[in-house]
C-alpha positions in Angstrom: 91.0 53.6 128.0 92.1 51.5 124.6 94.2 53.6 121.7 93.3 52.4 118.4 96.4 52.5 115.5 95.2 53.5 112.2 97.2 52.8 109.7 97.6 52.7 106.0 100.0 52.9 102.8 101.0 56.5 101.6 100.0 58.1 104.9 102.9 60.3 106.9 100.8 60.1 110.0 99.4 57.9 112.2 96.1 58.2 113.4 95.5 56.8 117.3 92.2 56.9 118.6 91.5 57.3 122.3 87.5 56.8 122.1 84.8 54.6 119.8 82.9 57.1 119.2 86.6 59.5 117.4 85.8 59.7 113.5 88.5 57.2 112.3 87.4 54.2 114.9 87.8 51.2 112.5 84.4 50.2 113.9 82.9 53.8 112.2 84.2 54.1 108.8 82.1 53.7 106.2 83.2 53.4 103.3 82.6 54.5 99.8 82.0 51.2 97.0 85.5 52.1 95.8 87.2 53.1 99.1 89.0 56.0 98.2 89.1 58.8 99.2 86.7 61.1 96.7 83.9 58.1 96.5 84.3 57.9 100.3 83.1 61.2 101.0 80.4 61.9 98.1 78.9 58.5 99.5 79.0 60.7 103.7 77.5 63.0 101.7 75.0 61.6 100.3 74.4 59.2 103.3 73.7 62.6 105.2 71.4 64.0 102.5 69.2 61.1 102.4 69.2 61.0 106.0 67.7 64.6 106.2 65.0 63.7 103.4 64.4 60.4 106.2 63.7 62.9 108.4 61.3 64.6 106.2 59.9 61.5 105.1 59.1 60.6 108.7 57.6 63.8 109.2 55.3 63.7 106.6 54.2 60.3 107.6 53.9 61.6 111.3 51.6 64.4 110.5 49.2 62.4 108.0 48.2 59.6 110.2 48.4 62.4 112.7 45.1 63.9 110.6 43.8 60.8 109.9 44.1 58.8 112.9 44.7 61.9 115.5 43.6 58.9 118.9 46.4 57.3 118.2 49.0 59.5 117.2 51.1 61.3 119.8 50.8 65.0 119.1 54.4 65.6 121.4 55.9 63.1 118.5 54.1 65.0 115.8 55.9 68.3 117.3 59.0 66.6 118.0 59.5 65.2 114.5 58.4 67.7 113.0 61.0 70.4 114.4 63.5 68.0 114.1 63.3 67.5 110.1 63.5 71.4 110.2 66.4 71.7 112.1 68.2 68.8 109.6 67.1 71.0 106.4 68.0 73.9 107.9 71.5 72.7 108.7 72.1 70.7 105.5 71.4 74.5 103.9 73.7 76.2 105.7 76.8 73.6 105.1 75.7 73.9 101.6 75.1 77.7 101.2 78.7 78.0 103.2 80.6 75.1 100.3 79.0 77.7 97.3 80.8 80.1 98.8 83.7 78.4 99.7 83.4 77.3 96.1 83.2 80.8 95.1 86.5 82.3 97.3 88.6 79.3 95.6 88.1 80.4 91.9 87.9 83.7 92.8 91.1 83.5 94.3 93.1 82.7 90.9 
């Protein structure tokens, strides 16, 4: 088992990853355009929203294609695509609702 060390200036700890799939492994970190924490979070959030949107678009395209060429499209693929798009959208809604509630709680703490 290989251990990767991630060190940076200004940090008071060293992050050790024991698996390449752990968040923060050097090859998995996608930095935002400016490279700071806020732009990185914004970039990550934007990428996640784009991913959900792409699933919706792909699902819609499969539905249209199934209507135009029903013998060339597998209905199971269409149904799986619809289910995946709906689940990702409902998960995104839940995350956004939770973030809004957390923001409201923080602003009401005064």
